[in-house]
N, C-alpha and C positions, 0 to 999 in steps of 0.2 A: 166824840168817843174818846177816852183816854187811850194812851199808847198801849196799856197792857190789854185793854179790851180790844184794841185794833189788831194787836198781835194774835190774840186767842181766836178771834172770829175772821182773821184773814182780810184779803182784799175781795172787792166787789165781783171781779170777773171769775174768781176761783170756781164758780159752779159751771161755766162755760170754758173752762182751760183747754180741754181737749179740742172743741170746736174751734176756737181761736188759734190754736197751734196748727190745726189741718188748714186752715184759711191762709195763715202766714206761710206754711210751707207750699202752698199753691202759689202765692205771690213770690216766694223765693225761685219756684220753677220757671214763672214768667219772666223774671229778672235774667235767669239763666238764658232764657230763649232770646230775649233781647241782646244778650251779649253774643250768642250765635249769629243772631242777624247782622251784627256789627261786623264780626269776623268774616261772615260771607258776603259782605259788601251789598246788603240787600237795600232797597229803595228807601229813601229818607222818611217819607211820609208812611210806610209800613211800620218802621221803627217807632216814630212818634204816636202812631196809634197804639203800638203795643205799650209804650211807656204810658200812655194816658190811662191804659186798663190797668197797669200795676199801681198807678197813682190811686186810682179809684178803690181797687183791692185794699189798698194799705189804709186809706181814708175810711173805708166801710169798719175795718176792724178798730182804728183809732176812735171813730164814732161810739162804737158799741164798748170800748172800755171807758169812754169818757162818760156814757150814759151810766154805766156800772159805778163809776167813781162817785158821780152825783147821788145815786139812789142808795149807795152803800156808805162809801167814806164821809162825804159831806153831811149827808142826812144823819148819819150815825154821830157824827161830831156835833150837829147842831142839836140833836135829841138828848144828848148826854148832859147837857147844861154847862159842859166845860167852855166858858166864852172863850179863853185863848185857843183852844183846839178849833173851836168853830170858826174863828176868825183865819186861822192858819189854813184850813181847808178851803174856805171861801177864796182866799187869796190864791192858793195853788189852782183852783178852779178858773179864776179869772185869767191867771197867767196861761193855761192851758187853752183857753178860748182865744186869747190874744195870739198865740202861736199859730193857732189854726186860721185866725184872720189875715194874718201876714202872708200865708202861703196861698192865698185867692188872689 
């Protein structure tokens, strides 16, 4: 998909934007809860359990956005016939997957 078409049609996640923002707000609340736990000198394992829950919540949002990126941005670039844009989108995708793999 060329840059003009991409700007016109937006990003793949736009149809889910409100849902994603709600999930991110929940994760933000979880992080504030963990901070309170630290302030209150809560037990280490309890804090680690909550941090794992935050990580899972954020990973879920990230994977949904990555899925939308593949289905919208990468697929659109490949379907457009713009070889340079297609290669760019593939490289972006691979870089994102590498970042996910490094965090595991």
